[in-house]
N, C-alpha and C positions, 0 to 999 in steps of 0.2 A: 835493644828493647829496654825501657827503664824499669826501675824497682816498682814503680806505683802504675796502676792501672787507671788510665785516663778516660776510659769509655764512660763513666759516669761524672764526668767534670762538672762541677758546678751543683752536684745534688748531695743531699744529706743522707745519712743511712736509711732514712725513712723513705727515701725516693722522692722527696720534695726538693725543689731548687732552694737555693739559700734564700732567696727573697721569699718563697713561700712559708719555708721554715720560719722565718722573722716575723711574717704576718701572724702566722699561727701562733707563735711565742706571744705575740702583742695581744691578741684575742683571749689567750689562756690566762696572761697576766691580768688582763682588765677583769674578766670574768671572776678569777680568784679574789681580786680586791673588791669587787662590787659584792660578790657572796659574803665575803667576810664583814664588809661594811654593814651589810644590812643584819648580820647577826649580832654584831657587836654593838650596834646602836638599838637593839631590840626591836627591830621591824619586822623579824621573822625568827623563829627558833631553828637551830641547826637542823632537827628533827624534820620540822615543816620544809625547810629548804631542800634537803635531801629527798624527801618525798615529792615535792613539787618538780625538782629537776629530773628525777627518773621517771615520773610520770610523763614528763615532756619528751623524754628519750636522751636527756642530757646527763652529765655527771656533775656533782656537786663539789667543785674543786674549791679550796680554800687556800688563803694566804698563810694559814697558820694551822697547828694541829688543835682541832676544836676540843679534844679531850684534855688537853693541858692548858689551853688558853693561850693567848698570843704573848709571845716576848717582845721586849722592848724594841729590839733591832727589827722585827716584823712591823710593828706599827709606825715606827719612824720611816720605814721603806714605804709604807702605804702613805704616808703625808707626803713624802718626796714624789711619789707618783700623782697624787691629787695636786699637788702644787705645779707639777709640769702639765697637767690638763686644765689648770686654772679652777679647780673645785674647792674653793677656800672654804666654804661651809663644811664640806666634809673634813677639811684639814682642822678645823676647829673643834669639830666633835670629836675626831680621834685624839687631838691634844688633850681633851677633857678626859678622856678615857685612860690616856697615859698618866695624867695627874692623880687620877682614882687609883689605878693600879699599882703604879710605881711613884708613890707620893717622895720618897726620897730624891727623886728628880727633879723637884720643884726648886727653882731659884729663888731665893729671896732678896 
């Protein structure tokens, strides 16, 4: 008998298959970026987002800590995600946010 228990081969610790876990991760990432985008672009406040999501039976997952504001890396990750799905208008708006929050990053 081997060292590892193969009875749950292909399942993650949550009981999902690897493919199901990847799909869930993709949905969570999309939701986090979309919620963050709405808050960052002042389309909704974080408090209203929380109220709406909880009212609908969902969680208000974000791509950054809303109490501390987004870090540069978090914003650049959002841009990379939106480039991948070809949402270029969102990329441009996030880049403007980066330019406002991190003016030292603007290249002349």
